[in-house]
C-alpha positions, -999 to +999 in steps of 0.1 A: -002-722-526-012-714-491+016-708-466+008-717-430+006-689-405+033-704-382+057-706-411+052-669-419+059-660-383+091-681-384+103-665-416+097-630-401+115-639-369+144-653-389+147-621-410+145-600-379+172-621-362+195-618-392+190-580-392+198-578-355+228-600-359+241-579-387+235-546-368+251-560-337+281-572-357+288-538-373+292-514-343+315-492-324+329-509-293+350-479-282+342-444-295+371-423-309+397-411-284+427-389-288+464-398-283+499-383-285+490-347-296+517-326-311+516-290-324+514-304-360+499-339-355+476-361-334+466-398-333+429-408-332+420-443-322+387-463-319+375-499-318+349-516-339+334-551-340+348-558-375+373-547-402+363-522-429+389-495-432+402-469-409+394-434-421+393-400-403+375-371-420+386-338-406+388-300-411+387-266-396+348-265-397+321-291-392+320-295-430+353-313-426+367-317-462+399-337-456+404-374-453+432-395-439+435-433-438+452-453-411+458-489-399+438-514-378+449-544-357+435-572-337+428-567-300+415-599-287+420-627-313+385-619-326+368-599-353+371-567-333+397-542-345+415-512-330+419-484-356+446-458-355+450-428-378+476-401-375+468-367-388+497-346-399+504-311-413+482-295-387+484-260-374+496-255-339+472-244-311+442-247-335+408-263-331+398-290-356+366-311-362+367-348-371+347-380-374+358-416-380+346-441-405+348-479-407+328-495-434+292-482-430+299-470-395+303-433-391+308-415-358+295-382-346+316-351-352+340-343-324+367-317-318+403-315-308+429-287-303+465-291-312+491-281-286+512-249-288+549-247-292+567-244-258+579-210-269+544-197-273+539-192-236+501-198-236+479-207-207+460-240-205+443-265-181+449-301-172+428-327-154+445-353-133+426-383-118+434-419-110+422-453-097+389-454-115+388-492-114+352-502-107+338-505-072+310-530-074+292-512-046+292-480-066+297-491-103+287-458-118+311-437-098+336-431-126+309-422-150+296-397-124+331-382-119+334-376-156+298-367-167+285-350-135+319-337-124+345-328-150+323-319-180+299-296-161+328-281-141+346-271-174+314-257-189+305-237-158+339-223-150+355-215-183+342-198-215+343-216-248+344-252-259+357-282-240+387-286-263+395-249-259+396-252-221+411-286-214+445-295-229+449-331-216+439-357-191+465-374-169+458-408-152+485-422-129+473-457-131+446-483-123+423-475-151+405-509-147+403-535-120+419-563-141+440-552-171+440-587-186+401-586-187+394-574-222+357-565-214+366-541-186+385-517-209+353-511-229+327-513-202+345-498-172+369-472-187+362-461-223+324-462-224+318-440-192+344-414-203+338-413-241+323-378-241+356-366-225+381-387-243+367-380-278+377-344-274+407-343-251+440-363-254+446-389-227+480-397-211+480-426-186+507-446-169+506-481-157+492-490-123+494-524-106+458-533-117+468-530-154+490-560-148+513-550-177+485-562-200+489-562-238+455-545-239+470-514-223+496-512-250+472-519-278+447-493-267+472-465-260+497-449-283+519-429-260+551-409-268+579-432-278+607-411-265+615-433-235+641-461-234+636-480-267+636-514-250+608-502-227+586-483-251+556-465-235+566-476-200+581-442-195+579-411-217+575-374-217+552-349-234+555-312-237+526-288-237+534-252-237+558-243-209+552-276-191+569-310-194+548-340-184+568-371-175+552-405-172+569-433-152+564-469-143+565-476-105+553-512-108+572-543-097+596-554-123+602-519-135+605-497-104+641-509-098+654-507-134+684-486-137+675-477-172+644-458-161+663-436-137+692-430-162+666-419-187+649-396-161+682-381-152+689-374-188+655-359-194+658-336-164+692-325-174+679-315-209+649-298-193+672-278-171+688-262-201+655-257-220+645-221-215+610-227-228+601-252-201+590-236-168+574-265-149+578-303-147+548-325-138+556-362-133+531-390-128+536-425-114+512-448-096+527-457-062+531-431-034+563-427-015+543-417+015+506-423+022+486-409+052+456-431+045+472-464+037+508-470+048+510-505+032+506-489-002+538-469+001+567-477-022+603-468-013+615-465-049+590-437-056+611-417-031+640-418-055+619-401-081+609-375-056+645-367-046+654-364-083+626-339-089+634-320-057+670-316-067+660-305-102+637-278-089+662-264-064+690-264-090+670-249-118+644-228-101+617-246-121+589-258-098+578-295-101+552-319-088+544-356-089+510-370-093+502-404-079+474-427-069+472-462-054+458-449-022+421-441-028+418-406-015+432-371-021+464-358-005+484-327-011+518-319+004+550-301-004+587-308+001+603-288+030+633-274+012+622-275-024+595-261-047+579-295-052+543-307-046+531-342-037+496-348-051+475-379-048+447-375-074+425-405-065+398-417-063+379-414-095+359-446-089+378-471-068+365-478-033+376-451-009+403-458+017+383-444+046+399-428+076+407-455+102+401-484+078+439-490+074+471-481+092+479-444+085+504-418+096+505-380+099+534-370+077+551-336+079+549-330+041+511-333+038+488-305+048+456-319+033+443-355+032+406-363+023+389-397+020+368-385-010+361-390-047+371-363-071+396-350-096+423-323-098+424-293-120+457-276-129+455-242-144+489-233-160+495-196-166+520-191-194+528-155-185+562-146-199+573-125-169+562-148-141+545-180-151+525-199-125+502-229-120+472-233-097+462-267-085+426-273-074+410-303-058+373-307-070+355-331-047+325-354-053+323-363-016+320-398-002+293-421+013+289-399+043+287-365+026+277-357-010+297-329-026+289-315-061+321-302-076+331-285-043+365-268-042+383-285-013+419-274-017+440-250-038+476-239-041+494-215-065+531-219-073+550-192-092+582-199-110+599-167-097+606-164-060+589-137-040+607-143-007+591-131+026+612-111+049+634-128+074+617-129+108+631-113+139+641-139+165+629-124+199+632-148+228+649-165+245+678-142+240+709-149+262+686-162+289+687-193+312+659-217+306+646-250+321+658-284+308+622-293+304+622-271+273+615-235+263+592-216+239+609-199+210+593-166+199+597-146+167+581-116+150+550-117+128+551-126+091+560-098+066+563-097+028+566-070+002+544-090-021+506-087-022+482-114-011+508-136+005+504-151+040+524-171+065+522-207+054+551-224+073+578-219+099+610-238+102+627-238+137+662-251+145+680-254+179+717-265+178+746-270+202+768-251+177+764-221+155+766-239+122+734-259+126+749-289+108+732-314+131+704-296+148+694-308+183+658-298+175+644-293+141+607-285+136+588-277+104+552-265+110+527-257+083+496-234+086+472-264+082+474-301+088+441-318+079+445-353+092+416-376+102+391-349+094+407-325+119+430-295+113+458-303+138+473-268+132+442-249+141+449-217+160+487-219+155+500-186+142+534-201+135+553-174+155+562-195+185+574-231+191+578-252+222+610-273+221+616-308+235+635-315+267+670-300+267+704-311+281+714-295+314+741-269+317+745-264+279+746-234+256+721-236+227+717-216+195+684-211+176+670-196+145+638-196+124+626-189+088+592-183+073+575-196+041+546-182+021+518-201+006+535-201-028+564-223-014+589-194-011+612-195+019+626-163+033+661-160+049+669-173+083+666-149+112+696-138+132+709-165+155+701-161+192+714-182+221+703-194+256+716-216+284+700-244+304+701-248+341+721-275+359 
């Protein structure tokens, strides 16, 4: 029997369509990514368009050889499933190979490296970045930061594999524009960063754009060592000699006493833990923001004060990463070994200079309206551990930068205090009520490669300086609105404000090096003002 030509074409089209439907149904939606790594275990997650089992094949070589089954669960009231497999009985600080399998779907082979014990005192690197929510004017920016920024930077600047040179990725919030939009997680966050996340564990905290979405908590399996009633809202993770603390600064959680009680308890335990040298906290909202004052959050200041007090009491330096403002800032507390670091923007539209209300804060020495990421190199040296923070820039609309180093600071655990300066003048002199210029000796230190990074001047009506009449903290640089406002200031003199007539004043000064070490105060000198 003859079959008409148009029927043959129809049958072929039907068969082709069925094949395409079948192939589109069975696919990876989110490639494997790593969570909650421990010295002896790790969690591997991925998302597929259907059920079919959750299997990880793994081993010490690409031949794999071992197999572990896990669980899967619904993500969006559909056929798609998130898979989670926990590998156990691993060796600490060891590279492994793995791939995942769901039904007939098999991933490529990836790698991961287990963390060391805190007592191992090893060195490692961290990437911190935030606010990669899509900017529709530059929708590929986050992909660029990862694939043209982070991955090439690691390859060009460190020897060995990605997993051997990058311990973890920290993201203090705003991973997507709308956390309740299921499609954004796949298309805007996971897909652009899959080459990174399949090899390096990710540790985010909630930003305001996540909207406390169930998708966030289904995708991520974070340490469950926070307050049980608020699982994964706040937590901590140890890697080598560093404790990473994740916090929730969003409305509805920022004022919860339970979070601060938990943080106080964790910091108290950290203080007595001899294996922990540094504390890195991350939360989304800034306490202060030079580019965007409306984005500031007062409650974040409570966290800053707790970390400052911890560092000063224990001698263990700390920092807090944040985002929300779309630009980079780095500052330091005046009286404490504590850094303030905005690690945005990794994709969100830049908050350009002059676009919003800003303010030149004393703490910040560098603010840049640019895309980029932050590298932290932690040195686990047993005698004097340190960490070096680097801002790697991708530029902005006005100037392209290809992984350009734009800022750097190194902080040692041990103090290497510079010498106390010599207060020179005025010394028992009579000066004008319009003010006077305080003058001190040049910076000196017994330690190599240190330089004069800050001066702290005080003028008081009494010798105890409890309530200084004039208090000035000047740092060696102050990049604000694309200008260094401290240019040509050698920090050895200071002009006071207007003074009261016919009074006796006392003054002193101290110097700080670039590693956040303050020297002792100078001897106190005095002067008088005219009638």
